[in-house]
MOPAC internal coordinates of N, CA, C and O (Angstrom, degrees):
PM7 1SCF
backbone

  N    0.0000 0     0.00 0     0.00 0    0    0    0
  C    1.4478 1     0.00 0     0.00 0    1    0    0
  C    1.5895 1   104.64 1     0.00 0    2    1    0
  O    1.2310 1   121.82 1   -45.75 1    3    2    1
  N    1.2695 1   114.12 1   134.25 1    3    2    1
  C    1.4848 1   120.48 1   177.81 1    5    3    2
  C    1.5230 1   108.51 1   -76.64 1    6    5    3
  O    1.2310 1   122.58 1   -15.42 1    7    6    5
  N    1.3519 1   112.66 1   164.58 1    7    6    5
  C    1.4707 1   119.29 1   176.53 1    9    7    6
  C    1.4833 1   113.78 1   -60.32 1   10    9    7
  O    1.2310 1   121.30 1   136.19 1   11   10    9
  N    1.3769 1   115.11 1   -43.81 1   11   10    9
  C    1.4522 1   121.70 1   179.00 1   13   11   10
  C    1.5132 1   114.39 1   -61.27 1   14   13   11
  O    1.2310 1   121.34 1   139.39 1   15   14   13
  N    1.3444 1   115.04 1   -40.61 1   15   14   13
  C    1.4151 1   118.32 1   178.21 1   17   15   14
  C    1.4374 1   114.33 1   -65.64 1   18   17   15
  O    1.2310 1   122.03 1   137.37 1   19   18   17
  N    1.4460 1   113.72 1   -42.63 1   19   18   17
  C    1.4357 1   119.60 1   175.53 1   21   19   18
  C    1.5352 1   112.68 1   -57.07 1   22   21   19
  O    1.2310 1   121.71 1   133.42 1   23   22   21
  N    1.3240 1   114.34 1   -46.58 1   23   22   21
  C    1.5021 1   118.34 1  -177.99 1   25   23   22
  C    1.5489 1   111.73 1   -63.30 1   26   25   23
  O    1.2310 1   121.43 1   142.77 1   27   26   25
  N    1.3003 1   114.86 1   -37.23 1   27   26   25
  C    1.4772 1   120.40 1  -179.93 1   29   27   26
  C    1.5455 1   107.81 1   -64.61 1   30   29   27
  O    1.2310 1   120.90 1   130.90 1   31   30   29
  N    1.3271 1   115.89 1   -49.10 1   31   30   29
  C    1.4794 1   119.38 1   179.96 1   33   31   30
  C    1.5439 1   112.08 1   -66.89 1   34   33   31
  O    1.2310 1   119.36 1   148.61 1   35   34   33
  N    1.3871 1   118.82 1   -31.39 1   35   34   33
  C    1.4484 1   123.21 1   178.90 1   37   35   34
  C    1.5413 1   108.08 1   -65.62 1   38   37   35
  O    1.2310 1   119.49 1   132.32 1   39   38   37
  N    1.3242 1   118.58 1   -47.68 1   39   38   37
  C    1.4435 1   121.83 1  -179.12 1   41   39   38
  C    1.5694 1   111.25 1   -68.99 1   42   41   39
  O    1.2310 1   120.80 1   143.70 1   43   42   41
  N    1.3411 1   116.08 1   -36.30 1   43   42   41
  C    1.4449 1   116.95 1   173.70 1   45   43   42
  C    1.4800 1   112.35 1   -64.19 1   46   45   43
  O    1.2310 1   120.67 1   141.83 1   47   46   45
  N    1.2896 1   116.33 1   -38.17 1   47   46   45
  C    1.5232 1   120.61 1   176.14 1   49   47   46
  C    1.5066 1   109.98 1   -62.31 1   50   49   47
  O    1.2310 1   119.96 1   138.72 1   51   50   49
  N    1.3378 1   117.68 1   -41.28 1   51   50   49
  C    1.4630 1   121.93 1   177.82 1   53   51   50
  C    1.5047 1   109.34 1   -63.32 1   54   53   51
  O    1.2310 1   119.55 1   139.80 1   55   54   53
  N    1.2882 1   118.46 1   -40.20 1   55   54   53
  C    1.4526 1   121.71 1   175.52 1   57   55   54
  C    1.4549 1   114.80 1   -60.28 1   58   57   55
  O    1.2310 1   121.80 1   136.36 1   59   58   57
  N    1.3438 1   114.16 1   -43.64 1   59   58   57
  C    1.4516 1   117.58 1   177.56 1   61   59   58
  C    1.5138 1   112.84 1   -62.68 1   62   61   59
  O    1.2310 1   121.22 1   138.15 1   63   62   61
  N    1.3491 1   115.28 1   -41.85 1   63   62   61
  C    1.4809 1   120.50 1   176.20 1   65   63   62
  C    1.5472 1   111.00 1   -59.73 1   66   65   63
  O    1.2310 1   120.34 1   139.75 1   67   66   65
  N    1.3517 1   116.96 1   -40.25 1   67   66   65
  C    1.4599 1   121.34 1  -177.72 1   69   67   66
  C    1.5535 1   107.83 1   -68.15 1   70   69   67
  O    1.2310 1   120.06 1   138.41 1   71   70   69
  N    1.3346 1   117.49 1   -41.59 1   71   70   69
  C    1.4529 1   119.00 1   178.31 1   73   71   70
  C    1.5156 1   110.60 1   -64.73 1   74   73   71
  O    1.2310 1   120.08 1   139.52 1   75   74   73
  N    1.3118 1   117.46 1   -40.48 1   75   74   73
  C    1.4859 1   122.81 1   179.72 1   77   75   74
  C    1.5569 1   108.79 1   -60.13 1   78   77   75
  O    1.2310 1   120.57 1   132.36 1   79   78   77
  N    1.2973 1   116.51 1   -47.64 1   79   78   77
  C    1.5159 1   121.47 1   179.83 1   81   79   78
  C    1.5144 1   108.85 1   -62.45 1   82   81   79
  O    1.2310 1   119.49 1   137.44 1   83   82   81
  N    1.3142 1   118.57 1   -42.56 1   83   82   81
  C    1.4326 1   121.82 1  -177.56 1   85   83   82
  C    1.5436 1   111.87 1   -64.45 1   86   85   83
  O    1.2310 1   122.52 1   141.43 1   87   86   85
  N    1.3022 1   112.78 1   -38.57 1   87   86   85
  C    1.5031 1   115.26 1   179.27 1   89   87   86
  C    1.5207 1   115.78 1   -82.23 1   90   89   87
  O    1.2310 1   120.69 1   142.40 1   91   90   89
  N    1.3182 1   116.28 1   -37.60 1   91   90   89
  C    1.4321 1   118.31 1  -177.44 1   93   91   90
  C    1.5275 1   114.33 1   -86.03 1   94   93   91
  O    1.2310 1   119.66 1   156.16 1   95   94   93
  N    1.2707 1   118.25 1   -23.84 1   95   94   93
  C    1.5275 1   123.14 1   178.59 1   97   95   94
  C    1.5097 1   109.57 1  -125.57 1   98   97   95
  O    1.2310 1   120.87 1  -110.87 1   99   98   97
  N    1.3584 1   115.94 1    69.13 1   99   98   97
  C    1.4897 1   118.26 1   179.61 1  101   99   98
  C    1.4603 1   115.75 1   -66.97 1  102  101   99
  O    1.2310 1   120.24 1   156.77 1  103  102  101
  N    1.3734 1   117.14 1   -23.23 1  103  102  101
  C    1.5003 1   121.26 1   179.85 1  105  103  102
  C    1.4978 1   110.50 1   -72.98 1  106  105  103
  O    1.2310 1   117.68 1   169.56 1  107  106  105
  N    1.3366 1   122.02 1   -10.44 1  107  106  105
  C    1.4447 1   120.78 1   171.74 1  109  107  106
  C    1.4827 1   114.65 1   -77.12 1  110  109  107
  O    1.2310 1   119.55 1   162.38 1  111  110  109
  N    1.3191 1   118.47 1   -17.62 1  111  110  109
  C    1.4476 1   124.88 1  -177.12 1  113  111  110
  C    1.5105 1   109.04 1   -67.88 1  114  113  111
  O    1.2310 1   120.57 1   -35.06 1  115  114  113
  N    1.3469 1   116.52 1   144.94 1  115  114  113
  C    1.4921 1   119.06 1   175.08 1  117  115  114
  C    1.5484 1   109.85 1   -69.85 1  118  117  115
  O    1.2310 1   123.16 1   -28.24 1  119  118  117
  N    1.3451 1   111.55 1   151.76 1  119  118  117
  C    1.4745 1   117.11 1  -173.58 1  121  119  118
  C    1.5170 1   111.66 1   -92.46 1  122  121  119
  O    1.2310 1   120.83 1   159.51 1  123  122  121
  N    1.3555 1   116.02 1   -20.49 1  123  122  121
  C    1.4426 1   119.00 1  -179.13 1  125  123  122
  C    1.4998 1   109.53 1  -141.36 1  126  125  123
  O    1.2310 1   120.82 1    -4.49 1  127  126  125
  N    1.3857 1   116.03 1   175.51 1  127  126  125
  C    1.5008 1   118.71 1  -178.46 1  129  127  126
  C    1.4569 1   114.07 1   -72.56 1  130  129  127
  O    1.2310 1   119.75 1   159.40 1  131  130  129
  N    1.3108 1   118.08 1   -20.60 1  131  130  129
  C    1.4554 1   120.67 1   179.26 1  133  131  130
  C    1.5273 1   109.31 1   -67.77 1  134  133  131
  O    1.2310 1   121.96 1   131.97 1  135  134  133
  N    1.3558 1   113.85 1   -48.03 1  135  134  133
  C    1.4825 1   116.47 1   177.16 1  137  135  134
  C    1.5080 1   112.29 1   -68.23 1  138  137  135
  O    1.2310 1   120.37 1   146.40 1  139  138  137
  N    1.3714 1   116.90 1   -33.60 1  139  138  137
  C    1.4727 1   122.85 1   176.84 1  141  139  138
  C    1.5285 1   106.79 1   -62.06 1  142  141  139
  O    1.2310 1   119.39 1   135.62 1  143  142  141
  N    1.3307 1   118.76 1   -44.38 1  143  142  141
  C    1.4776 1   120.48 1   179.78 1  145  143  142
  C    1.5525 1   112.72 1   -63.34 1  146  145  143
  O    1.2310 1   120.98 1   145.62 1  147  146  145
  N    1.3333 1   115.72 1   -34.38 1  147  146  145
  C    1.4768 1   117.76 1   174.72 1  149  147  146
  C    1.4317 1   110.05 1   -64.76 1  150  149  147
  O    1.2310 1   119.36 1   137.19 1  151  150  149
  N    1.3289 1   118.83 1   -42.81 1  151  150  149
  C    1.4809 1   121.92 1   178.49 1  153  151  150
  C    1.5285 1   108.53 1   -65.09 1  154  153  151
  O    1.2310 1   118.57 1   141.73 1  155  154  153
  N    1.3107 1   120.33 1   -38.27 1  155  154  153
  C    1.4310 1   123.08 1   178.96 1  157  155  154
  C    1.5532 1   110.93 1   -63.12 1  158  157  155
  O    1.2310 1   121.67 1   136.85 1  159  158  157
  N    1.3038 1   114.41 1   -43.15 1  159  158  157
  C    1.5265 1   117.25 1   179.12 1  161  159  158
  C    1.5319 1   108.89 1   -66.65 1  162  161  159
  O    1.2310 1   119.90 1   141.18 1  163  162  161
  N    1.3076 1   117.80 1   -38.82 1  163  162  161
  C    1.5069 1   119.98 1   177.81 1  165  163  162
  C    1.5713 1   109.89 1   -63.72 1  166  165  163
  O    1.2310 1   121.83 1   139.82 1  167  166  165
  N    1.3468 1   114.10 1   -40.18 1  167  166  165
  C    1.4490 1   116.81 1  -179.58 1  169  167  166
  C    1.5569 1   110.72 1   -67.49 1  170  169  167
  O    1.2310 1   119.39 1   143.98 1  171  170  169
  N    1.2572 1   118.76 1   -36.02 1  171  170  169
  C    1.4182 1   122.14 1   174.57 1  173  171  170
  C    1.4845 1   113.58 1   -65.03 1  174  173  171
  O    1.2310 1   119.89 1   137.53 1  175  174  173
  N    1.3364 1   117.81 1   -42.47 1  175  174  173
  C    1.4686 1   120.51 1   173.27 1  177  175  174
  C    1.5537 1   111.34 1   -62.91 1  178  177  175
  O    1.2310 1   119.15 1   137.30 1  179  178  177
  N    1.3192 1   119.22 1   -42.70 1  179  178  177
  C    1.3984 1   121.72 1   175.76 1  181  179  178
  C    1.4949 1   111.15 1   -58.19 1  182  181  179
  O    1.2310 1   119.87 1   136.82 1  183  182  181
  N    1.3254 1   117.86 1   -43.18 1  183  182  181
  C    1.4734 1   120.51 1  -179.22 1  185  183  182
  C    1.5349 1   111.56 1   -67.25 1  186  185  183
  O    1.2310 1   120.63 1   144.55 1  187  186  185
  N    1.3434 1   116.40 1   -35.45 1  187  186  185
  C    1.4273 1   119.06 1   179.29 1  189  187  186
  C    1.5320 1   114.29 1   -69.58 1  190  189  187
  O    1.2310 1   122.43 1   147.85 1  191  190  189
  N    1.3634 1   112.96 1   -32.15 1  191  190  189
  C    1.4286 1   120.16 1  -175.28 1  193  191  190
  C    1.5677 1   112.54 1   -87.17 1  194  193  191
  O    1.2310 1   122.32 1   161.44 1  195  194  193
  N    1.4019 1   113.16 1   -18.56 1  195  194  193
  C    1.4809 1   114.81 1  -173.93 1  197  195  194
  C    1.4963 1   115.40 1   -63.37 1  198  197  195
  O    1.2310 1   119.80 1   139.47 1  199  198  197
  N    1.2736 1   117.99 1   -40.53 1  199  198  197
  C    1.4788 1   120.60 1   178.85 1  201  199  198
  C    1.5029 1   115.27 1   -61.58 1  202  201  199
  O    1.2310 1   119.31 1   128.32 1  203  202  201
  N    1.3708 1   118.92 1   -51.68 1  203  202  201
  C    1.4111 1   118.07 1   176.58 1  205  203  202
  C    1.4999 1   116.34 1   -66.88 1  206  205  203
  O    1.2310 1   119.34 1   147.60 1  207  206  205
  N    1.3413 1   118.86 1   -32.40 1  207  206  205
  C    1.4459 1   121.56 1   173.56 1  209  207  206
  C    1.5007 1   110.66 1   -64.37 1  210  209  207
  O    1.2310 1   119.19 1   137.72 1  211  210  209
  N    1.3015 1   119.14 1   -42.28 1  211  210  209
  C    1.4694 1   121.12 1  -178.74 1  213  211  210
  C    1.5291 1   110.16 1   -65.13 1  214  213  211
  O    1.2310 1   119.65 1   143.54 1  215  214  213
  N    1.3352 1   118.27 1   -36.46 1  215  214  213
  C    1.4264 1   120.73 1   177.64 1  217  215  214
  C    1.5523 1   112.89 1   -72.30 1  218  217  215
  O    1.2310 1   120.23 1   161.23 1  219  218  217
  N    1.3329 1   117.16 1   -18.77 1  219  218  217
  C    1.4293 1   119.77 1  -179.81 1  221  219  218
  C    1.5406 1   114.86 1   -85.93 1  222  221  219
  O    1.2310 1   120.21 1   174.55 1  223  222  221
  N    1.3409 1   117.20 1    -5.45 1  223  222  221
  C    1.4272 1   120.17 1  -179.88 1  225  223  222
  C    1.5505 1   109.80 1   -64.40 1  226  225  223
  O    1.2310 1   119.94 1   -53.00 1  227  226  225
  N    1.3089 1   117.71 1   127.00 1  227  226  225
  C    1.4234 1   120.54 1  -173.34 1  229  227  226
  C    1.5981 1   109.75 1   -68.27 1  230  229  227
  O    1.2310 1   120.81 1   -39.05 1  231  230  229
  N    1.3225 1   116.05 1   140.95 1  231  230  229
  C    1.4271 1   121.30 1   175.34 1  233  231  230
  C    1.5386 1   112.52 1    71.89 1  234  233  231
  O    1.2310 1   119.49 1  -147.34 1  235  234  233
  N    1.2614 1   118.59 1    32.66 1  235  234  233
  C    1.4530 1   125.13 1  -171.52 1  237  235  234
  C    1.5615 1   115.72 1   -58.03 1  238  237  235
  O    1.2310 1   117.97 1   145.69 1  239  238  237
  N    1.2581 1   121.47 1   -34.31 1  239  238  237
  C    1.4508 1   116.41 1  -178.37 1  241  239  238
  C    1.5648 1   114.19 1   -68.72 1  242  241  239
  O    1.2310 1   120.67 1   162.30 1  243  242  241
  N    1.3194 1   116.32 1   -17.70 1  243  242  241
  C    1.4468 1   117.87 1  -179.86 1  245  243  242
  C    1.5038 1   110.45 1   -78.11 1  246  245  243
  O    1.2310 1   120.14 1   -28.04 1  247  246  245
  N    1.3732 1   117.33 1   151.96 1  247  246  245
  C    1.4375 1   123.63 1  -177.05 1  249  247  246
  C    1.5406 1   111.67 1   -61.67 1  250  249  247
  O    1.2310 1   118.14 1   134.60 1  251  250  249
  N    1.3073 1   121.15 1   -45.40 1  251  250  249
  C    1.4899 1   119.90 1  -179.11 1  253  251  250
  C    1.5464 1   109.99 1   -59.53 1  254  253  251
  O    1.2310 1   120.56 1   136.95 1  255  254  253
  N    1.2614 1   116.53 1   -43.05 1  255  254  253
  C    1.5230 1   116.01 1  -175.50 1  257  255  254
  C    1.5021 1   110.06 1   -69.38 1  258  257  255
  O    1.2310 1   119.78 1   145.28 1  259  258  257
  N    1.3287 1   118.02 1   -34.72 1  259  258  257
  C    1.4884 1   120.52 1   175.73 1  261  259  258
  C    1.5348 1   110.54 1   -59.82 1  262  261  259
  O    1.2310 1   121.32 1   134.64 1  263  262  261
  N    1.4021 1   115.07 1   -45.36 1  263  262  261
  C    1.4494 1   117.26 1  -178.10 1  265  263  262
  C    1.4951 1   111.16 1   -68.83 1  266  265  263
  O    1.2310 1   119.08 1   143.48 1  267  266  265
  N    1.3371 1   119.35 1   -36.52 1  267  266  265
  C    1.4778 1   120.69 1   173.09 1  269  267  266
  C    1.5266 1   110.58 1   -59.44 1  270  269  267
  O    1.2310 1   120.49 1   132.08 1  271  270  269
  N    1.2744 1   116.66 1   -47.92 1  271  270  269
  C    1.4800 1   121.34 1  -178.94 1  273  271  270
  C    1.4999 1   109.56 1   -60.57 1  274  273  271
  O    1.2310 1   118.20 1   137.27 1  275  274  273
  N    1.3133 1   121.03 1   -42.73 1  275  274  273
  C    1.4444 1   123.69 1  -178.81 1  277  275  274
  C    1.5485 1   111.27 1   -69.64 1  278  277  275
  O    1.2310 1   119.74 1   129.76 1  279  278  277
  N    1.2889 1   118.10 1   -50.24 1  279  278  277
  C    1.4940 1   118.27 1  -170.08 1  281  279  278
  C    1.5750 1   113.13 1   -91.80 1  282  281  279
  O    1.2310 1   119.63 1   163.69 1  283  282  281
  N    1.2938 1   118.31 1   -16.31 1  283  282  281
  C    1.4776 1   119.78 1   179.68 1  285  283  282
  C    1.5675 1   107.72 1   -98.49 1  286  285  283
  O    1.2310 1   119.72 1   142.61 1  287  286  285
  N    1.2898 1   118.15 1   -37.39 1  287  286  285
  C    1.4770 1   119.38 1  -177.62 1  289  287  286
  C    1.4919 1   114.90 1  -102.70 1  290  289  287
  O    1.2310 1   119.69 1   128.24 1  291  290  289
  N    1.3975 1   118.19 1   -51.76 1  291  290  289
  C    1.4214 1   121.42 1  -171.44 1  293  291  290
  C    1.4826 1   114.97 1   -75.77 1  294  293  291
  O    1.2310 1   119.63 1   140.59 1  295  294  293
  N    1.3758 1   118.31 1   -39.41 1  295  294  293
  C    1.4238 1   121.10 1   179.29 1  297  295  294
  C    1.5308 1   113.79 1   -60.21 1  298  297  295
  O    1.2310 1   118.33 1   127.94 1  299  298  297
  N    1.3234 1   120.79 1   -52.06 1  299  298  297
  C    1.4791 1   118.36 1   177.39 1  301  299  298
  C    1.5461 1   113.03 1   -61.48 1  302  301  299
  O    1.2310 1   121.18 1   143.58 1  303  302  301
  N    1.3333 1   115.34 1   -36.42 1  303  302  301
  C    1.4653 1   119.82 1  -177.42 1  305  303  302
  C    1.5500 1   111.81 1   -68.91 1  306  305  303
  O    1.2310 1   120.14 1   137.36 1  307  306  305
  N    1.2594 1   117.34 1   -42.64 1  307  306  305
  C    1.4361 1   121.87 1   175.52 1  309  307  306
  C    1.5060 1   113.88 1   -66.66 1  310  309  307
  O    1.2310 1   122.62 1   139.62 1  311  310  309
  N    1.3435 1   112.58 1   -40.38 1  311  310  309
  C    1.4475 1   119.68 1  -179.09 1  313  311  310
  C    1.5309 1   108.69 1   -64.56 1  314  313  311
  O    1.2310 1   120.20 1   136.57 1  315  314  313
  N    1.3301 1   117.22 1   -43.43 1  315  314  313
  C    1.4833 1   121.84 1   176.32 1  317  315  314
  C    1.4915 1   109.35 1   -61.37 1  318  317  315
  O    1.2310 1   117.41 1   130.63 1  319  318  317
  N    1.2248 1   122.54 1   -49.37 1  319  318  317
  C    1.4695 1   124.09 1  -179.13 1  321  319  318
  C    1.5021 1   111.57 1   -56.93 1  322  321  319
  O    1.2310 1   119.99 1   136.80 1  323  322  321
  N    1.3711 1   117.62 1   -43.20 1  323  322  321
  C    1.5042 1   119.73 1   179.28 1  325  323  322
  C    1.5292 1   108.57 1   -71.83 1  326  325  323
  O    1.2310 1   118.54 1   146.79 1  327  326  325
  N    1.3465 1   120.40 1   -33.21 1  327  326  325
  C    1.4053 1   122.86 1  -178.33 1  329  327  326
  C    1.5540 1   111.31 1   -65.84 1  330  329  327
  O    1.2310 1   122.17 1   138.49 1  331  330  329
  N    1.3743 1   113.45 1   -41.51 1  331  330  329
  C    1.4570 1   118.06 1   174.19 1  333  331  330
  C    1.5042 1   112.44 1   -59.15 1  334  333  331
  O    1.2310 1   120.08 1   139.87 1  335  334  333
  N    1.3329 1   117.45 1   -40.13 1  335  334  333
  C    1.4374 1   122.37 1   177.23 1  337  335  334
  C    1.5544 1   112.09 1   -60.50 1  338  337  335
  O    1.2310 1   122.04 1   136.65 1  339  338  337
  N    1.3381 1   113.70 1   -43.35 1  339  338  337
  C    1.4561 1   119.07 1   177.96 1  341  339  338
  C    1.5439 1   108.84 1   -64.44 1  342  341  339
  O    1.2310 1   119.16 1   136.59 1  343  342  341
  N    1.3531 1   119.22 1   -43.41 1  343  342  341
  C    1.4346 1   120.48 1  -178.40 1  345  343  342
  C    1.5686 1   109.62 1   -63.33 1  346  345  343
  O    1.2310 1   119.62 1   141.04 1  347  346  345
  N    1.3130 1   118.34 1   -38.96 1  347  346  345
  C    1.5276 1   119.63 1  -179.76 1  349  347  346
  C    1.5186 1   108.01 1   -65.86 1  350  349  347
  O    1.2310 1   119.08 1   139.42 1  351  350  349
  N    1.3097 1   119.36 1   -40.58 1  351  350  349
  C    1.4534 1   122.23 1   179.91 1  353  351  350
  C    1.5762 1   108.18 1   -64.24 1  354  353  351
  O    1.2310 1   120.09 1   138.95 1  355  354  353
  N    1.3001 1   117.43 1   -41.05 1  355  354  353
  C    1.4836 1   119.69 1   179.60 1  357  355  354
  C    1.5628 1   109.54 1   -66.28 1  358  357  355
  O    1.2310 1   120.01 1   140.18 1  359  358  357
  N    1.3680 1   117.58 1   -39.82 1  359  358  357
  C    1.4619 1   118.94 1   176.03 1  361  359  358
  C    1.5179 1   111.61 1   -63.46 1  362  361  359
  O    1.2310 1   119.67 1   138.85 1  363  362  361
  N    1.3208 1   118.24 1   -41.15 1  363  362  361
  C    1.4172 1   119.74 1   179.49 1  365  363  362
  C    1.5012 1   114.05 1   -65.26 1  366  365  363
  O    1.2310 1   120.32 1   137.89 1  367  366  365
  N    1.3767 1   116.99 1   -42.11 1  367  366  365
  C    1.4558 1   120.04 1   175.76 1  369  367  366
  C    1.4972 1   108.86 1   -65.10 1  370  369  367
  O    1.2310 1   116.99 1   139.17 1  371  370  369
  N    1.2505 1   123.33 1   -40.83 1  371  370  369
  C    1.4264 1   125.09 1  -179.62 1  373  371  370
  C    1.4918 1   111.05 1   -63.48 1  374  373  371
  O    1.2310 1   121.08 1   139.84 1  375  374  373
  N    1.3484 1   115.53 1   -40.16 1  375  374  373
  C    1.4572 1   118.83 1   176.18 1  377  375  374
  C    1.5179 1   115.36 1   -66.86 1  378  377  375
  O    1.2310 1   121.13 1   140.68 1  379  378  377
  N    1.3335 1   115.44 1   -39.32 1  379  378  377
  C    1.4536 1   121.90 1   177.28 1  381  379  378
  C    1.5041 1   110.83 1   -65.63 1  382  381  379
  O    1.2310 1   118.77 1   136.00 1  383  382  381
  N    1.3684 1   119.95 1   -44.00 1  383  382  381
  C    1.4413 1   121.74 1  -179.34 1  385  383  382
  C    1.5193 1   112.66 1   -70.28 1  386  385  383
  O    1.2310 1   120.67 1   149.27 1  387  386  385
  N    1.2997 1   116.33 1   -30.73 1  387  386  385
  C    1.5518 1   117.59 1   175.98 1  389  387  386
  C    1.4891 1   113.98 1   -75.80 1  390  389  387
  O    1.2310 1   120.23 1   158.84 1  391  390  389
  N    1.3500 1   117.16 1   -21.16 1  391  390  389
  C    1.4626 1   120.72 1   176.29 1  393  391  390
  C    1.5086 1   113.69 1   -75.58 1  394  393  391
  O    1.2310 1   120.12 1   166.46 1  395  394  393
  N    1.2535 1   117.38 1   -13.54 1  395  394  393
  C    1.4388 1   118.84 1  -179.46 1  397  395  394
  C    1.4763 1   113.34 1   -81.24 1  398  397  395
  O    1.2310 1   120.10 1   180.00 1  399  398  397

């Protein structure tokens, strides 16, 4: 499997996890745009810090450290960023449907 294929499947897996959390745990979603904005700001901070944190993992050229960095750090971070996007879409749809 090539690196590009792996990364595509990795991000798709994160998306599936985000959809699962969104559907199975709807009470975690923010109830208004203010709370959604706070989650968006937190997701942006997570995205900004993800690169430097991944580079700080000790022993990174080795395969085990790369797997730890991907599945312990990157998977939850990417899943959270995608989940925040889903929550904002849900808020926008709820706002549009209540305006009618």
